[in-house]
C-alpha positions, 0 to 999 in steps of 0.5 A, spaced: 947 064 755 940 061 754 935 066 753 940 072 752 938 078 747 944 082 749 946 083 741 940 086 740 940 094 739 936 098 743 933 102 737 931 095 734 927 093 740 924 100 741 922 100 734 917 094 735 913 098 740 908 095 744 902 098 748 899 095 754 893 093 750 897 089 745 901 086 751 895 084 755 892 081 748 898 077 747 899 074 754 892 072 753 893 068 747 899 065 750 896 062 756 893 057 751 899 055 749 903 055 756 897 050 758 899 045 753 906 046 755 905 045 763 907 038 764 913 039 760 915 045 764 914 042 771 918 036 769 923 040 766 924 044 773 925 050 769 922 054 763 924 050 756 927 055 751 921 055 747 917 057 753 922 063 754 921 065 747 914 065 748 914 069 754 919 074 750 914 075 744 908 077 749 912 083 751 912 081 758 919 082 760 919 090 757 913 092 761 916 096 766 921 099 761 921 107 761 917 110 755 924 115 754 927 108 752 921 106 747 918 102 752 911 101 755 912 103 762 905 099 764 902 101 771 902 096 776 895 095 775 896 093 768 902 089 769 898 085 774 893 084 769 898 081 764 901 076 769 894 074 771 893 072 764 899 068 763 898 065 770 891 062 767 896 058 762 901 056 767 903 058 774 911 057 773 911 061 767 907 067 770 912 067 776 918 067 772 915 073 767 913 076 774 920 076 776 923 077 769 919 083 768 923 087 774 928 089 768 925 096 767 924 097 775 931 095 776 934 099 771 931 106 774 935 105 780 941 105 776 945 111 772 941 112 765 947 111 761 949 105 765 942 102 765 942 103 757 949 099 756 946 094 761 940 093 757 941 094 750 934 091 749 927 092 752 926 085 753 932 083 757 930 078 763 933 079 770 932 074 776 935 074 783 934 074 791 935 082 793 934 081 800 941 083 803 944 076 805 950 076 802 956 080 803 959 086 799 966 088 801 967 095 799 974 096 794 976 101 790 971 102 784 966 097 787 965 091 791 967 084 792 961 080 793 960 073 797 955 069 799 949 064 797 942 066 795 936 062 794 930 062 790 933 065 784 927 064 779 929 064 772 936 064 774 936 059 768 934 064 763 936 071 765 941 076 762 942 079 769 942 076 776 941 080 782 944 079 789 942 083 795 948 084 800 950 088 806 956 093 805 962 092 809 968 097 809 975 094 812 971 088 815 966 092 819 959 094 817 958 100 813 952 105 815 947 108 810 947 115 809 941 116 812 944 114 819 942 106 819 947 102 822 947 097 815 947 099 808 943 094 803 945 094 796 943 090 790 949 087 786 948 086 778 952 081 775 952 076 769 949 069 771 955 066 768 959 069 774 956 065 779 955 058 781 948 055 780 946 050 784 941 045 782 937 045 788 930 046 786 926 040 787 919 042 790 912 041 791 910 046 786 912 052 782 917 046 779 918 050 773 921 056 775 928 053 776 928 057 782 935 055 784 941 057 789 947 061 786 953 063 790 960 066 789 966 068 793 969 075 792 966 077 785 968 084 783 962 088 782 963 095 779 960 101 783 955 103 778 952 096 777 949 096 784 944 100 787 939 101 793 932 102 793 932 108 797 935 112 791 932 112 784 935 115 778 929 115 774 922 119 775 916 115 775 911 112 779 914 105 779 920 108 783 916 112 788 916 107 793 920 100 794 914 095 793 914 096 785 917 089 784 912 086 788 906 090 786 904 085 780 905 079 784 898 077 786 897 076 779 900 069 779 895 066 785 889 070 782 890 067 775 891 060 778 884 060 781 881 063 775 884 057 771 882 052 776 875 055 777 874 055 769 876 048 769 871 045 774 866 049 771 867 046 764 867 039 767 860 040 771 857 041 764 858 033 763 859 030 769 854 026 773 854 024 781 856 017 781 852 016 787 846 020 786 846 020 778 844 027 778 848 032 773 853 036 777 849 042 774 843 040 778 847 039 785 846 043 791 853 041 793 857 043 786 852 050 786 854 052 792 862 050 792 862 054 785 858 060 787 862 061 794 869 060 790 867 065 785 865 070 790 871 069 794 875 070 788 871 076 786 873 079 793 880 078 793 881 080 786 877 087 787 881 088 793 888 087 789 886 092 783 882 097 788 888 098 792 893 098 786 889 104 783 889 108 790 896 107 791 898 109 784 893 115 784 897 117 791 904 116 788 901 121 782 899 126 786 905 126 791 900 124 797 903 122 804 901 115 805 898 114 812 899 107 815 893 104 812 895 106 805 902 103 806 899 096 808 893 096 803 896 093 797 900 088 802 894 086 805 890 085 799 896 081 796 897 077 802 889 075 801 890 074 794 895 068 795 891 065 801 884 066 797 887 062 791 889 056 795 883 056 799 879 056 792 883 051 789 883 046 795 875 047 795 875 045 788 880 039 789 876 036 794 869 037 790 872 033 784 874 028 788 879 022 787 880 023 780 884 030 782 889 026 785 893 024 779 898 028 776 895 029 769 890 033 773 891 040 772 888 041 779 893 037 782 898 041 779 895 047 781 894 045 788 901 044 789 903 050 785 899 055 790 901 051 796 908 053 794 907 060 792 904 061 799 910 059 802 913 066 799 915 071 804 910 076 801 905 071 802 907 069 809 905 070 817 911 075 817 909 080 812 902 080 815 905 081 822 909 087 820 903 090 817 899 089 823 905 092 827 905 098 823 897 099 823 898 099 831 903 105 831 909 101 830 916 103 827 917 099 821 922 102 817 920 103 809 927 100 807 926 094 811 919 092 807 918 092 800 911 095 801 
């Protein structure tokens, strides 16, 4: 299996301890290498094995692994910083890193003995679509699952593949233990158990290999499934079901940062063809750069401040108000939209030379447009937040925030 490290023992992985500072440092150093591989990543339509190995070497995939296993168990803020650093190098690589690092989070919703068996290495990778669009028929000892799931980012190099399902018993939807008429469970199986469909022909984030995958009546043992409503591990990464999306804004923030740095470096030597004036002396350029930096600083501050507040509240077991529940979601949504706006402004500023594929601005523009189509960056997420703020009843389990 591509990228699999199943044979590595937990003890061996744990002996190579990496803390938050070291992982972030490695991510920053790796960003420059990812930048060199960016064209290859895009043309390949999935991460090359060399890039997967680079990411694994940063420690990004172990970010959420528990300290009791020898993992670093990074906070949401620290995870977002690492993803942001990688995104300054390549958006697709950072996106896959962001998804693959959910290994430590998923493991906390499984029985510890089962999780240790499934994840013998701290650096194993998960992928998959967790929303319940599949069907899981309850049978003795587990489930027979069927369905087709889209957006399997990292499916070409993962060790475990997740598939969200609604549970059925004897052909009828099985209610949840909390009285909900449906039961949502995430099923975990090997990627080789599924048929992978080569569907990922996209405008941006081409290198994520986010292909569809399907299966018919695959048996999944009960212990290899979980619900976000019932964590089996103490820790702030399992106090609320949004842990898997908290680090997501690191990708758009990193791309916007890279685009700004690129255009600012260009401005040092560029001259306006019409006026002959150096870019550094151009009012139009000065205003565009200043506004972009201002917008990025505001968006980034909102993301990290909301994550810090959330972490503090979870640590102190404080009940969340509606405003507190949506704060990280709104900041995350704004980060995506702001990054797209910044890249569009810079693309327009640079002009004709930006349209050619070798230009990183062209790739960044396509990347941010594609990532803004993600459900968590879309209108539905924003509408749900507004409904909650206005007193609506939005069940916690139906949202990942």
